[in-house]
C-alpha positions, 0 to 999 in steps of 0.5 A: 121501540122497547115497551115502557111498561106492560101488564101480564099475569097480574103483574106490571113490568116497568122498564128501568130507565135509570139503566138505559141505554147500557142495560135493558131490565124490567122491574116486576111489580106485584103490588101498588107499593112496587109501582109507587117506588118505580114512580118515585125513584124515576125508574119510570118517568114522563107524565103520560107513562107515570099516569098509565103506571098509576092506573095499573097500580090501582089494578094491583092494589085491587088484587093484593087481598080478598075483599069481603065487600065494596066498602072494604075494597074502597077503603083499601083502594083509597089508601093506595090512591093516596100513596101513589099520588104522593109519589110525583106531585107535579105530573097531572097525568098521574092524578088524571089516570087515578081519577079515571079509574076511581070514576069507574069504581064509584059510578058502577051500579053493580057493587059486586067486588069481582065485577068492579075488579074486572072493570078497573083492569079493563080501564087501565088497559084502555088508558094504555092503548088510548095513549098510543093513539093519542100520541100518533094524533099529536104527531100528525098535527105537530109535523105540519108545523115543520118545514123541509130540512128543519133543525130542531132542538129538544129537551129531556125525553118526550118519546115512546119511553115517556109514554105508552108508546110513540111519544109526544114531542119526540113523536112529532119529530118521528112523524116529521122525519117520515115526511122528510122534514128533519135535517138535524135534531139537537138534544140537550143532555138534560141534567142531572138525570141525563134523560136526553143523553141516555133516552132521547139519543137512544130513541133517535138512533133506533129510528135512524134520525140524525142527531147531535147531543149537546150539554144543556148550557151550550143551547144558546150558542147552538141556537145562535150559530147553528140556526135552529129553526124551532124548539119542541118539548113535552109537558108535565102539567099545563095551566088553563092560561097556557103556563107549562111545567116541564123538566128543569131547563125548559124555561131557559130554552123558551127565553132563548127561543123568544130572544132569537125569534124562533118557535117554541112548541109544546106537545102534550095530551089533553090529560096534561092540561089541568083545567082546575088551575088558572096559572102556573103559580098553582103548580107544585114544583117537586124538588129532588134529592141531592143524591141526583147530583152526588150519584149516577149509576151508583157511582159518586161523582161529587163530594157530599158536603155541599148545599144543593138546590134541585128543582125537578121542573120549572114553569114556562109562562104562556107568552113564551109558548108559540103553540100547544100541540094536542090530540085535538089539534094545535092550540094557539094564544090566547090560551085563556080563551082557547083552552077554555073552548077546548074544555067546553067541547070535551 
């Protein structure tokens, strides 16, 4: 697949996902503000990918100017950290990656500016490479939950384009397909940005996996009449009790799954679990601009004199989640107990 992002010659190149599948174009980021803009404007999206981009944002910040000493470096990097953090408040991976980078900064005994700059860059590259391996482990565990000839439904895009590579929920589907367990994948279009239409179908087609695109509000009908076996999605943040924040529309699918007695799985790296919050009530839900409705690919599709409510995510309560698939294995209810066990061994 296309690289979601790559770092070369002190620049970060981010695939402009707003232009897919019609045009393949990379945004050249020279500064942390360039990266922030890409994150905020959904040029890059998907919690793991946002986290990786944020890490490299700090790398770029560290190279934007000459620093006379450690304190001047810290002051500038903390400013960059605050601005990047404000770009997408729901995705916990962003904060996780920044925390990991800054742990390197603050815990390095050698306070040489040049030494710290090298360590930051090495750590950002490690976050990217590790993410790909983590996704493959998630996929290895997740495909075991599939039976032969499974009919699957997924929402938004949780493939290689949402991560450093391979993907979470879509990565599980890739792995299940390799083991000859996939009969059909139904793809929600995922309004209003159409990540399902533009991105998930793009990845499924590339991997020669049979898929059918449906509009979001056809999901209930399809589940009832097409005998969907399971639903699998990614996550932007998971609370300690197993509540899941994900793309708006996920909660509706979980309710449908519960009613029709099919499994609803969440595939996510441990970095998407926020061990510091007890429930989904503590997760800040980002609201997007009304322009998401009014414009698409620079074309106006609605009149602007209307009231719009545009939450970007919703919260799926833990009792609707059959299992959470991580790189450390499959976590089942009760999540309060089992996620705490996971935290203790990390």
